[in-house]
MIDREN-36697 format. One line per 8 residues: for each residue x, y, z of C-alpha. Coordinates in Angstrom, 3 decimals, padded with zeros to 6 digits, always signed. Layout:
BEGIN
X Y Z ~ ... $
***
This chain:
BEGIN
-000.005 +000.079 -000.009 ~ +001.234 +003.323 -000.933 ~ +002.399 +005.728 +002.062 ~ +000.559 +008.948 +002.335 ~ +002.777 +011.944 +003.230 ~ +001.280 +015.376 +004.280 ~ +003.051 +018.442 +004.970 ~ +001.909 +020.945 +007.585 $
+002.455 +024.712 +007.140 ~ +004.609 +026.064 +009.765 ~ +002.497 +029.359 +010.025 ~ -000.970 +027.989 +010.337 ~ -000.809 +024.114 +010.473 ~ -002.923 +023.748 +007.332 ~ -002.005 +021.149 +004.602 ~ +000.329 +022.409 +001.871 $
+001.204 +021.303 -001.539 ~ +003.495 +022.018 -004.386 ~ +002.481 +024.830 -006.630 ~ +003.818 +024.355 -010.210 ~ +003.615 +027.856 -011.222 ~ +005.761 +029.139 -008.531 ~ +007.818 +025.902 -008.209 ~ +007.433 +026.335 -004.564 $
+005.481 +024.812 -001.778 ~ +002.330 +026.900 -001.140 ~ -000.484 +026.964 +001.653 ~ -003.846 +027.351 +000.477 ~ -005.004 +029.028 +003.688 ~ -002.478 +031.605 +004.574 ~ -000.845 +031.878 +001.096 ~ +002.601 +031.253 +002.516 $
+005.236 +029.875 +000.190 ~ +008.194 +027.865 +001.040 ~ +011.163 +026.582 -000.673 ~ +011.092 +022.727 -001.109 ~ +014.477 +022.312 +000.466 ~ +013.628 +024.786 +003.380 ~ +010.431 +022.901 +004.077 ~ +012.284 +019.411 +004.001 $
+014.843 +020.438 +006.150 ~ +012.308 +021.717 +008.864 ~ +010.286 +018.696 +008.267 ~ +013.382 +016.605 +009.119 ~ +014.364 +018.593 +012.284 ~ +011.012 +018.090 +013.892 ~ +010.858 +014.474 +013.091 ~ +014.368 +013.805 +014.454 $
+013.830 +015.887 +017.469 ~ +013.737 +013.765 +020.719 ~ +010.656 +013.644 +022.942 ~ +010.629 +016.032 +025.630 ~ +012.329 +015.011 +028.742 ~ +011.994 +016.248 +031.985 ~ +012.923 +013.902 +034.630 ~ +014.870 +014.177 +037.940 $
+017.277 +011.940 +039.867 ~ +015.746 +010.102 +042.775 ~ +015.789 +012.046 +045.911 ~ +017.079 +010.009 +048.975 ~ +017.576 +012.699 +051.632 ~ +019.426 +012.734 +054.848 ~ +018.484 +011.010 +058.025 ~ +018.039 +012.123 +061.445 $
+021.045 +011.491 +063.782 ~ +020.643 +009.586 +066.904 ~ +019.206 +011.970 +069.865 ~ +018.770 +014.717 +067.516 ~ +014.618 +014.659 +067.587 ~ +014.746 +014.297 +071.285 ~ +012.266 +016.628 +072.978 ~ +010.565 +017.510 +069.413 $
+006.813 +017.099 +069.554 ~ +004.048 +016.656 +066.748 ~ +000.974 +018.743 +067.260 ~ -002.036 +017.274 +065.292 ~ -005.183 +019.697 +064.230 ~ -008.274 +017.511 +064.681 ~ -010.146 +019.530 +062.154 ~ -007.889 +019.785 +058.967 $
-005.378 +017.049 +059.895 ~ -002.529 +019.481 +059.750 ~ +000.858 +018.258 +061.654 ~ +003.304 +020.815 +062.798 ~ +006.662 +020.170 +064.873 ~ +007.878 +021.916 +067.780 ~ +009.703 +021.461 +070.812 ~ +008.399 +020.172 +074.224 $
+007.810 +024.052 +075.503 ~ +005.966 +025.048 +072.371 ~ +002.575 +026.737 +073.274 ~ +000.533 +025.655 +070.467 ~ -002.830 +026.321 +071.166 ~ -004.361 +026.798 +067.880 ~ -003.697 +025.508 +064.451 ~ -002.081 +027.988 +062.124 $
-003.759 +026.553 +059.101 ~ -007.564 +026.512 +060.088 ~ -007.206 +028.357 +063.499 ~ -008.659 +025.450 +065.394 ~ -007.294 +024.119 +068.743 ~ -004.499 +021.543 +068.410 ~ -003.597 +018.497 +070.491 ~ -000.237 +017.199 +071.129 $
-000.003 +013.689 +069.283 ~ +003.536 +012.274 +070.581 ~ +007.333 +012.256 +069.731 ~ +008.688 +013.224 +066.361 ~ +009.673 +010.461 +064.177 ~ +009.613 +008.942 +060.601 ~ +010.429 +012.025 +058.226 ~ +013.364 +013.078 +056.288 $
+016.072 +015.273 +057.963 ~ +016.180 +018.671 +056.075 ~ +019.354 +019.727 +054.347 ~ +019.161 +023.514 +055.017 ~ +016.940 +025.872 +056.769 ~ +016.682 +029.968 +056.417 ~ +016.344 +031.119 +059.925 ~ +013.700 +033.705 +060.810 $
+015.125 +037.146 +060.286 ~ +011.925 +039.085 +061.375 ~ +010.415 +038.427 +064.916 ~ +006.786 +038.552 +065.794 ~ +006.538 +042.319 +066.465 ~ +007.958 +042.553 +062.870 ~ +005.243 +040.552 +061.569 ~ +002.541 +042.623 +063.437 $
+003.958 +045.835 +062.008 ~ +003.904 +044.375 +058.643 ~ +000.298 +043.471 +059.301 ~ -000.780 +046.788 +060.237 ~ +001.133 +048.465 +057.283 ~ -000.779 +046.150 +054.989 ~ -004.216 +047.146 +056.431 ~ -003.322 +050.722 +056.838 $
-005.663 +053.068 +054.579 ~ -007.927 +050.448 +053.621 ~ -011.402 +052.181 +054.501 ~ -013.504 +049.382 +053.416 ~ -012.004 +046.812 +055.563 ~ -013.901 +045.061 +058.227 ~ -013.354 +046.138 +061.760 ~ -012.365 +042.546 +062.766 $
-009.326 +042.587 +060.475 ~ -007.790 +045.681 +062.468 ~ -008.338 +044.283 +066.151 ~ -005.115 +043.831 +067.956 ~ -006.133 +040.262 +069.258 ~ -006.157 +038.975 +065.727 ~ -002.659 +040.468 +065.039 ~ -001.467 +038.870 +068.068 $
-002.324 +035.567 +066.483 ~ +000.332 +035.667 +064.228 ~ +002.334 +032.339 +064.198 ~ +005.827 +031.836 +062.930 ~ +006.043 +028.398 +060.799 ~ +008.876 +026.741 +058.923 ~ +007.512 +025.765 +055.799 ~ +008.713 +022.484 +053.877 $
+010.113 +023.096 +050.520 ~ +011.801 +020.884 +047.900 ~ +014.334 +022.743 +045.954 ~ +015.108 +021.705 +042.622 ~ +018.487 +022.407 +040.673 ~ +018.651 +021.186 +036.929 ~ +019.987 +022.465 +033.412 ~ +017.678 +022.616 +030.670 $
+018.547 +022.519 +026.708 ~ +015.433 +024.095 +024.878 ~ +014.348 +024.294 +021.266 ~ +011.603 +026.523 +020.746 ~ +010.016 +027.708 +017.322 ~ +008.013 +030.651 +016.762 ~ +006.034 +032.251 +013.837 ~ +006.905 +035.975 +013.600 $
+005.320 +038.600 +011.283 ~ +006.314 +041.972 +010.134 ~ +003.625 +044.315 +008.734 ~ +004.427 +047.170 +006.175 ~ +001.876 +049.453 +005.210 ~ +001.876 +052.448 +002.372 ~ -000.580 +054.126 -000.126 ~ -000.859 +055.697 -003.383 $
-003.378 +058.016 -004.905 ~ -005.985 +055.101 -005.254 ~ -005.154 +052.368 -002.674 ~ -003.825 +051.562 +000.855 ~ -001.500 +048.439 +000.819 ~ -000.605 +046.336 +003.804 ~ +002.175 +043.598 +003.575 ~ +002.391 +041.015 +005.959 $
+005.685 +038.809 +005.896 ~ +005.901 +035.590 +007.722 ~ +009.128 +034.282 +009.311 ~ +009.870 +030.979 +011.092 ~ +012.138 +031.825 +013.995 ~ +014.140 +029.225 +016.051 ~ +015.599 +029.742 +019.349 ~ +017.945 +027.104 +020.850 $
+020.215 +026.896 +023.844 ~ +021.079 +026.135 +027.538 ~ +019.839 +027.437 +030.847 ~ +020.584 +026.605 +034.401 ~ +018.197 +026.643 +037.461 ~ +019.177 +026.522 +041.034 ~ +016.876 +026.015 +044.059 ~ +013.425 +026.210 +042.173 $
+011.176 +026.141 +045.332 ~ +008.006 +023.879 +045.497 ~ +005.838 +023.988 +048.868 ~ +005.955 +020.611 +050.236 ~ +002.912 +021.101 +052.264 ~ -000.706 +020.519 +050.934 ~ -001.989 +022.749 +053.759 ~ -000.217 +025.470 +052.417 $
-001.717 +027.035 +049.051 ~ +000.978 +026.927 +046.429 ~ +000.043 +030.425 +045.119 ~ +000.150 +031.937 +048.743 ~ +003.627 +030.462 +049.096 ~ +004.773 +031.441 +045.697 ~ +003.476 +035.187 +046.235 ~ +005.948 +035.680 +048.982 $
+009.098 +034.664 +047.104 ~ +011.776 +035.117 +046.561 ~ +013.605 +033.937 +049.452 ~ +017.371 +034.984 +049.658 ~ +019.819 +032.250 +049.892 ~ +022.569 +034.053 +051.513 ~ +021.114 +033.334 +055.030 ~ +020.622 +029.627 +054.399 $
+022.552 +027.494 +056.763 ~ +022.859 +023.688 +057.303 ~ +019.959 +022.361 +059.090 ~ +020.118 +022.073 +063.150 ~ +017.144 +021.539 +065.246 ~ +017.897 +024.388 +067.373 ~ +016.558 +026.692 +064.852 ~ +013.036 +025.184 +065.481 $
+013.054 +026.676 +068.891 ~ +010.176 +029.059 +069.680 ~ +008.597 +028.374 +066.340 ~ +006.482 +025.605 +064.387 ~ +007.664 +023.402 +061.619 ~ +005.208 +022.053 +059.079 ~ +006.068 +018.442 +058.285 ~ +005.829 +017.887 +054.428 $
+003.032 +015.565 +053.085 ~ +004.030 +016.238 +049.421 ~ +007.086 +014.362 +048.835 ~ +009.880 +015.320 +046.256 ~ +008.407 +012.749 +043.668 ~ +004.966 +014.486 +043.960 ~ +006.505 +018.158 +043.487 ~ +008.275 +017.323 +040.419 $
+005.209 +018.170 +038.360 ~ +005.173 +021.707 +039.885 ~ +008.860 +022.109 +039.357 ~ +008.469 +021.079 +035.664 ~ +005.785 +023.715 +035.237 ~ +008.143 +026.403 +036.692 ~ +011.041 +025.449 +034.483 ~ +008.935 +025.225 +031.628 $
+007.315 +028.682 +032.011 ~ +010.637 +030.442 +032.848 ~ +012.424 +028.818 +030.028 ~ +009.896 +029.754 +027.741 ~ +009.790 +033.407 +029.019 ~ +013.409 +033.779 +028.910 ~ +013.814 +032.477 +025.387 ~ +010.871 +034.795 +024.288 $
+012.470 +037.825 +025.595 ~ +015.114 +037.110 +022.829 ~ +012.717 +037.545 +020.075 ~ +012.481 +041.114 +019.117 ~ +011.646 +043.514 +016.153 ~ +008.352 +041.618 +014.920 ~ +004.940 +042.824 +014.656 ~ +003.560 +039.562 +016.233 $
+005.269 +036.477 +017.724 ~ +003.573 +033.199 +018.219 ~ +005.207 +029.824 +019.589 ~ +004.517 +027.081 +017.451 ~ +006.410 +024.284 +019.265 ~ +008.733 +023.980 +022.294 ~ +011.021 +021.051 +023.329 ~ +012.791 +021.176 +026.578 $
+015.450 +018.496 +027.911 ~ +016.396 +018.445 +031.428 ~ +019.903 +016.963 +032.687 ~ +021.854 +016.956 +035.708 ~ +018.521 +017.271 +037.821 ~ +018.887 +017.135 +041.615 ~ +016.591 +017.875 +044.852 ~ +017.177 +019.215 +048.088 $
+015.091 +019.504 +051.336 ~ +014.877 +022.981 +053.144 ~ +012.684 +024.587 +055.438 ~ +011.812 +028.370 +054.947 ~ +010.371 +030.837 +057.541 ~ +006.578 +031.980 +057.057 ~ +004.559 +034.125 +059.471 ~ +000.890 +032.978 +059.262 $
-002.397 +034.848 +060.476 ~ -005.729 +033.287 +060.057 ~ -008.792 +035.260 +060.673 ~ -012.569 +034.591 +060.161 ~ -015.125 +037.178 +058.723 ~ -018.682 +035.948 +058.202 ~ -017.946 +032.251 +058.217 ~ -015.115 +032.554 +055.868 $
-011.576 +032.023 +056.562 ~ -008.839 +034.362 +055.347 ~ -005.213 +033.360 +055.624 ~ -002.158 +035.770 +055.137 ~ +001.170 +035.007 +054.890 ~ +004.441 +037.056 +055.260 ~ +007.992 +036.089 +054.264 ~ +009.799 +035.661 +057.673 $
+013.092 +036.817 +055.875 ~ +012.112 +039.645 +053.735 ~ +008.848 +040.983 +055.097 ~ +006.810 +040.514 +051.843 ~ +003.293 +040.209 +052.824 ~ +000.312 +038.935 +050.915 ~ -003.209 +037.838 +051.465 ~ -006.942 +038.752 +050.186 $
-008.861 +041.047 +052.198 ~ -012.836 +040.920 +052.373 ~ -015.120 +043.955 +051.724 ~ -017.316 +045.713 +054.305 ~ -020.367 +045.934 +052.325 ~ -022.065 +048.336 +054.931 ~ -018.792 +050.381 +054.661 ~ -019.056 +050.290 +051.007 $
-022.528 +051.362 +050.746 ~ -021.880 +054.257 +052.820 ~ -018.853 +055.201 +050.816 ~ -020.632 +054.845 +047.691 ~ -023.678 +056.919 +048.921 ~ -021.485 +059.624 +050.006 ~ -019.848 +059.882 +046.372 ~ -023.244 +059.698 +044.721 $
-024.383 +062.379 +047.258 ~ -021.560 +064.695 +046.715 ~ -022.107 +064.118 +042.840 ~ -025.768 +064.914 +043.073 ~ -024.911 +068.117 +045.307 ~ -022.639 +069.286 +042.685 ~ -024.825 +068.709 +039.781 ~ -027.670 +070.751 +041.725 $
-025.179 +073.539 +042.416 ~ -024.160 +073.756 +038.961 ~ -027.771 +073.732 +037.706 ~ -028.693 +076.630 +040.025 ~ -025.485 +078.560 +038.766 ~ -026.635 +077.944 +035.089 ~ -030.517 +078.979 +036.024 ~ -029.120 +082.230 +037.766 $
-027.547 +083.112 +034.200 ~ -030.329 +082.529 +032.095 $
***
């Protein structure tokens, strides 16, 4: 049986054929023409390109040394199931994730030892001041968010992060256009030239952070990035004294997909930034190969505040190293209505005053 071969247009994806009058390949959909040799080379490159490979070396991790976990306790929330680690003197009366009471489960055991930790650089007073600054000037905020008793409930937690290191080789194709317009005495002309653009090269990534706790929203943790690695030190249990530490429940294997997403997004953005001088640029294909991938385990400092407003919980997070503060705020509908009524009343008063002034001139 004869083998059917179909060539696709690199610009629009439509099937193209040989145009005998032009002695070139032509797309009937976007009217783009190609030299036969150019199209053949392009087709061969795509067919010979290896499948995208984004794998990592297996992570083994370090083990706790004998006596190193002595005195460490695990606190378990009966509402959300969150497990946090502290010492035997930790006063953990409420869960930092859902704000409900927690109970002491028992001695810590059974988890991998972190490789690194970034110690808290900002204390609780600094976190409270950052919270006040974040709320300052927000007149439509419910009063409960400004009450001191809620600000006092800020808790310092070491959040588990998997840190991914890798080198990526990328081959990315784009369709670029350049538009030229001119006119004569009869017509206005527009010429659109289409280009096949290729970018290929290597890019290295160090310590791509992926949150290892299912109780911490990924977008919340990524919003308080970056953490500055200059303050990182080898892990010692002494750094946990006076703070809590969330136990990871999303392991390195499960975190690979998010690490791959971040590698891919960053690589594509970096390569796209090198394509300039075109009216439009659209990516048509992307192939990324990872090599020398490795994973480390670290604890990063985060201040957490939970507040409830009308049966809905709001969680705020602050980078315990840099002070970056994030969190969604609710709207006090009563205050909003009063504010809106005040604006509308002012507009009406101004309009009435203008009408009186115009009437007096008639």
